[in-house]
N, C-alpha and C positions, 0 to 999 in steps of 0.2 A: 849765792855768789854773784857779784856784780861784774858784768862784762866790761872790758876795756873801753868800749864805745860809750857805755852808759856812764862810766866814771867821767869820761870827757865832758859829757853834757851836764853832769851834776855840778861842774865847776861854775856854771853860769847862774846868775841871779834870776834870769828870765830867758825863756826861749820863745821867740816870735817867728812863726812860719808864715811867709807871704805866699799864698797859693790860691789861685782863683777857682780851683776845682774844675779846671778845664778837662781833666780826665778824672771823673768821679771815683773810679776804683783806686787810682793813685792817691787822691785826697783822703779817702777812707783809710788806706794803708798807713799813710803818714800820721793821721790822727791817732790811729790805734797804737802806733809806736811811741808817739810823744805824749800822749795823755797820761802816761805813768809818771811824768814829771809834774811836780806841784805847781810851778809857775809857767805853764805853757799857754800860749795864745796863738790861735789860727786866725790870721786876717785874710779876708776874702776881698775886701775893698781897700784900695790904696792908691795914692796919687801917681801921676805919670813919671815923676822923677824916680820914685821907688820902683816903678814898673821896669825901668831899665835894668836894675839889678835882678829883678824877677826874670827877665828875658835871658840874661847871662846864665843864671842858675838853671833855667830850662835847657839852654844849650849844653851845659855840662852834663845834665841828666841824659840828654840825647847821646852825647859822646860816650858816656859810661855804658849805656844800654847797647849801643853799637858794638863796643869792645866786648861786652859780656856775650852777646850773640855770636860774635866772630870766634871768640875763644871756645865756645861750646858748640860750634858748628850748627848754629840754628839758622832758620830761614829768615831772609830779610825781605820786607815788603818793598814795593817800588818807592814809596814815600821815604822810607828809611835810607834808601840809596840816593835820594834826590839831592840832598843838601851838600854832602861832601863825598869826595872820592875816598877810596881805601887809603891811598897814600896821604891825603890830607888828614884823615882821622889818626893815622899812625904818628904823623908829625905833631899834631895837637896833643895826643896822649903823651908823647915823649916830653913835651914841654910841661904839661900838667903834672906828670909824675915827679918832675924835679922840684915842684912847689908844694906837693902834698906832705902832710905831717905823718 
């Protein structure tokens, strides 16, 4: 049985992941998830214009991780609390959830 998320990705001719393996464990996890798709490409080197998009996606990952830890009453490190206040995270999540499919 194919999961809903997998069906979503199967609609694309090609999946390209821009990730510089800054967190090796995360890079390995992403590769293991997407390698099941025939036309998957993991790009580690990319230009600075594309890097802006990479930084935005990195911020979204941070926001989702923060939300997950909050909902599951998990410990936050100092660095995780450094960038945004709880109120800012809630406001960002509210706006993001309006735009998600």
